[in-house]
N, C-alpha and C positions, 0 to 999 in steps of 0.2 A: 370667708377666707379672701376672696377677691376684692371685697370692700377694703380689707386690710392692705391689699396690694395697691389699690388706688390711693389710699392715705399715704403709704410709703413713697409712691412715685411723685405725688404732688408736694409732699413735704420735704423729701430728700433728693429728688432727681429733677426738679424744676426750680429755676430761680424764684426766690420769694417775691421779687418785685415785678415779675413778668406780667405783661398784659396781652401778649400774643403767644399762642401755642400752636406749633406745627406737629402733627401726629402722622407718622408713616407706619403703615400696617398692611397685613393681608386681609382680604375680604372676609375670610373665615371668622375673624375675631371682631367683626364690626359691632356686635352687640356690646361687648366689653368696652370698646372704644367710645361708644355713644354714652355709656354710663360714666366713664371717666370724664368725658367732655362736659356732661351735666354738672358733675361735682366741681370741675375746674371753673366753670362759670359761676358757681355759687361762691367760689373763693375770690372772685373779682377778675378773672381772665375774660376779657370782653371779645376777643376774636380767636377763633380756632379754625385752622386749615386742615382738612382731611386728605391726606395723600394715600389713597387706597389702591392697592394692586390686586388684580385678579391673576394669581400665579399661573392658573391653567391657561388663561388667554396668552400670557407671556410665553409659556411653553409652546403653544400652538403657533404663535407668531414666529418664534425663533426656528421652529422645526421646518416651516414652509418658506422661510426667507433665505435669500442669498446675502452675501456680504454687501453688495451694492444696495439691496433693499434696506438693510439695517442702517447703513450709512446715511441713507436718504429719509429715514423714518424719524418723525418727531416723537415717537413713543418713548425713546430712551433719553430724551432731553429732560434734564432735571434742573433747568435754570431757575425754576420757581423757588428752589431751595435758597439760591442766592438772594432773591427778592426778599424772602422772609428773614434771612440772616441779617441783611442790611437794615431791616426795620426792627431789629432787636428781639426777634421771636426766640422762645425756648423750643427745643426740639426733643420729642420723644419718638424713638424708632423701635418698633416692636419686631422681634425675630421669632418667627414660627416656621419650623423646618418642614420640608416635603421630600424626604429621602427617596432617591431613585427617580424622581419626576423628570429630571433633565438627562437621564442616561441615554436617551435616543436622540439627543441634540448634539450637533457638532461642537466640540470643545472650542474651536476657533471662533465660532459665532457667539458663544457664551462669553468668551474673553473680550470680544469686540463690543458687545452690548454693555458689559461692565465698564469698559474703558470710556465709552461714550457717556454713560451716566456720571462717572467720576469727573471727567473733564468738563462736563456742562455745568458744574457747580464749584468753580475755583474759589470764589469768595467764601463760601461755606467751609470748604476744606481749610483754607488759610486761617479763618477765624477759629476753627477748632484747634489747629496747630498752635495758635497764639493764645489760647485760653481766653478768647474774647466773646464767647457766647455760651449759653446754657444748653447742654445736649446730654442725652442719655440713651443708650441702647439697652433694651430690656427684653427678657424672654417671656413668651406667653405660650401655653400649650395648644396643640392642634391635634385633630384626630388621626391624620396620616402620620404625623410625627410619633404619636403615642403608640400606634399599632406597629411601628417599626422597632420600637424599644421593648414592647411587652406583648407576648403572644397569649393574651387572655382577654376575656370579655370585658374586664374592668380596666383595660389598658389606659383609657383616657383619665380615669380617676387616679390611677397609679402615677401617671405623669403629673397630674395636678398636685398630688401629695408630695412628689419629689421636688417640684418647683417651689411649692410652699416651704419645704424644709430648707432648700438652699437660699431662698430669699428671706428666711427667718420670719415668714408670715405666721408660723405656728407658735411664735413666742407670745407671752402675755402682752408685751408691749414692743412690737416690731420696730418702731421708730427709735426707742431707747436702745434696743439690741444693736441697731446699726450705728448709733452714736458710740456705743462701747467698742464695736468692731473697728470703727475709724480711729478711735483713741489708741487701740492696740497697734494698728498699722502705723500710726503716727510715731509711736515710741520706737518701733523697729527702724523706720526711716531716719529718725534722729540719730540712732546708734550707727547705722550704716554710713550716713553722711559725715560722721565724726571720725571715721577710720582712716581717711586719706588713702584709699585703695588705689593701687596701680593696675592690678589685674585680678581676675578670678579664674581658677582652674576647675572645670567640671569633669566628673568621671562617674561611670556606673558600669554595671555588668552587661549592658547592651553593646558596649564598645565605645561609648562617648569618651573622648579625651580632648578637651577643648579649652583653649586659653582665650578669654575675652578681656581686652584692655579697655579701661574706662578713660574718658577725657580727664584732663588734669583738674578741672573745676566741676566734676560731676555732681549731680544732685539726684538721689533716689526720690521717687514721688509715688503717688497712689492714684487710683481711678476716682479722684475727687478733684473738682475744679471750683474754687471759690465757694466751697461748702456744698456743691452739687455732686452727687455720685453719678459718674458718667457711664458706668457699666453696672447693670443690676442682673445677677449678683456680682460682687467683686470682693476678692480676698487677697489681691496681689499688691506687691510693691515692685517698682520697676525703675530701670535706668536706661539710658541710651549708650551703647558701647561706642568707642571710637571706631568708625566704620572701616578704617583701613588697617585695623590691628587685631583681627581675629585669626587664630591659627589652630588647626586641628580638625577633628571629625566629630560630628554629632549625629545621633540616631533619634528618630521620632519615637515617642512612647504611646501616642494615641493617633487615630485617624484625623486627617485634616479635611474639613468640608469647605470647599472653595467654589462659590457660585453654583452650589447644588451638585458638585462633582467631588468624589472622594479620592484623596491621596493617602496611601497607607504604607507602612513599613518602609520608610525612606530614610536616606542618610545624605548629609551634605559635608563636603570637604572644603575647608577654607585655607587660603594662603594669602597673606597680606590683606586680610579682610574679605577677599572675594571668593565666591563659590567657584571652585575650579573643577569639581567633579561631583556627581550626584547619581542616585538611582532610587527607584521605588518599585515595590512589588505590584502596586496598583496605582494608576494615575500618573505615570511618569511624564506624559505629555502635558498634563495640567501643571505639574511641578516645573517643567521646562518653561511654560508660558509665564509663570510667576518670576522665575529667575531672570528671564529675558524680557520682562515687562518694560523696563526702561534702563537707562544707563546706571542707575544706582540700586535697582531691585535685587541685584546679586550680592549685596552687602547687608549686614545686619543694621537694624534701627532700634531694637529693644531687647533687653534681657530682663525677664520678670521672675520674681521669687514668690513661690506659693508652697506652703507646707503640704506634704503628702498626706499628713494626718489632718485633714481639713473637712468641713461640713460636706463639701461636694464629693471629694475623693472617698470619704467613708461610706457613701451610698453605693459605691462600686457599680456605677452606671456610666457608660460612655454615652453622652447625650447626643453626640453627632452635630453639635454646634459649637463653634469656637468660643462664643460668648461665655458658655458655661464650662466647657471642658478645659479652657485655659485657666480657669480659676480652681481647678482641681489638680493643677500640675504646674511646675516650673515650665516656662516657655520662652521662646525667642521669637523675633519677628524679622522677616526680610523686608527691607524697604525703609520707609520714612522713620526718622527718629523724632524726638520731642524737644522743642525749644526749652521747655521747662526743666529739662534734665541736665542743664548746664547753668552754672551761676550767671545770672543776668541774661540768660538766653532769650527771654521774652522781649528784650530790648534790641536784639541783634537782627540784622537782615539775613537773608538766606545764604549769601556768600560768606558772611562772618561765621554763621553756624557751621557751614561746611568746613571752614578752616579749623574750627574747634573740634571737628570730628563727627558732627551730627548729620546723619544721612538725610539727603534732600530728595529722595525718590517720591514719585507720586503714588506709589503703592505702599501698603502696609499689611502684611499677611503673617498672622501669628501661627506658630506650630508648637506642639507640646513635646517636652523632652524629659519631664520629671518622672522619677521612679522611686520606689520605696528604698532603694539603696544609693540614691544620688548623693554624691559628696561634692561640696563646693568649698575650696580653700582660697582665701584671699591673700594677696601679697601687697603690703603697703609700700609707699615710696621709700621708707627707711629700712625695708628689707624684712619686716616682721611677717610671719605667716599666721593667719587668723582663720579658724574654722567658722564658716558661715552656715553650711548645711552638713548634717550628719544623718545618715540613714533616711534621707528624704525630707528631713525637717530642719527648721532653724536650730542652730546649736545653742547651748547654754550661754556661750560668749555673746550671742546676739540678743536673746530674749531674757537671759538671766536664769540661774539655776532654780529659783523658787517658782517662776512661771512655767518652766518646762516640766518640773518634776512635782 
């Protein structure tokens, strides 16, 4: 099964012409990474950099450190990412969760460490935003993660099986399966980009009633860049809203895991694009730190569409990692938008993108809003109303009656 995963990652998630591979991962999955590296070298990749983190050491360091200690520590400096980005490396970033590990660490220290990491690799971030390098974030099972999801002796095996399912590793030909999935997503994108939408209205029984306006020259896209899948797994299509033109209220439908902390059962109210009020039953201070992260993190940067009746959602598992949970549910993101989501945006500078309505925050935090009764109705510039989502899934108007039924 995991040999299939390596084949999918090297074939669909790494640039075919890459000669340098940068792998970021937790120490727990070292054995898998070593096997992946061996097969990567057999494919002609001549240099591999191993960016290994001992998450327990990170926890202990954060727990005993002051703000000044963290600011003066080289541990959170990730400038090596910029060095490899500049040299044309492909990046594979593995996510393995450790629920509850950071519960006894000050939220402010976690936020500071995350900020330092992010700001120490500006070139990498900019090249990702401009679709100028090969990168992919991929899920991999861990024992702590498994035991948090399943209270049984075979918890790890159950998580392995679930991840195999959502990554389509259990198919006869996983690479072909992903090719077919990307073709389906491409058809939906072509349809949405041809509608000339002005806005989309979201509503459901949680209380969501939200109007999201799109830039005039919007472009829906997918988690694929120059043929490389950038999220594994990925079932979404997404656009960047006009950051100044969101109105209404939206309720979360799944917990948000942010830097090892959980935000749950929260809502956001928008006026002129900005979050003007919010609350959460759990993790309100974490939510506050996201909203107040920088001048633009209180505005939206992404609206993503994912069918409720999808391979991940049908497992009825909340994985506790945004990478997977966002692909089981329609979601939004506070913070940075995508240059690729406006016509000719990849050729624009930051100021021009901002004028087009594309958020230029340094943060990007996804949160899930999709439900089985979610409705999305689009309004075009000539005043037509078009059903985009009905009962949590794409409408027949978007994917066609034959494909839906």
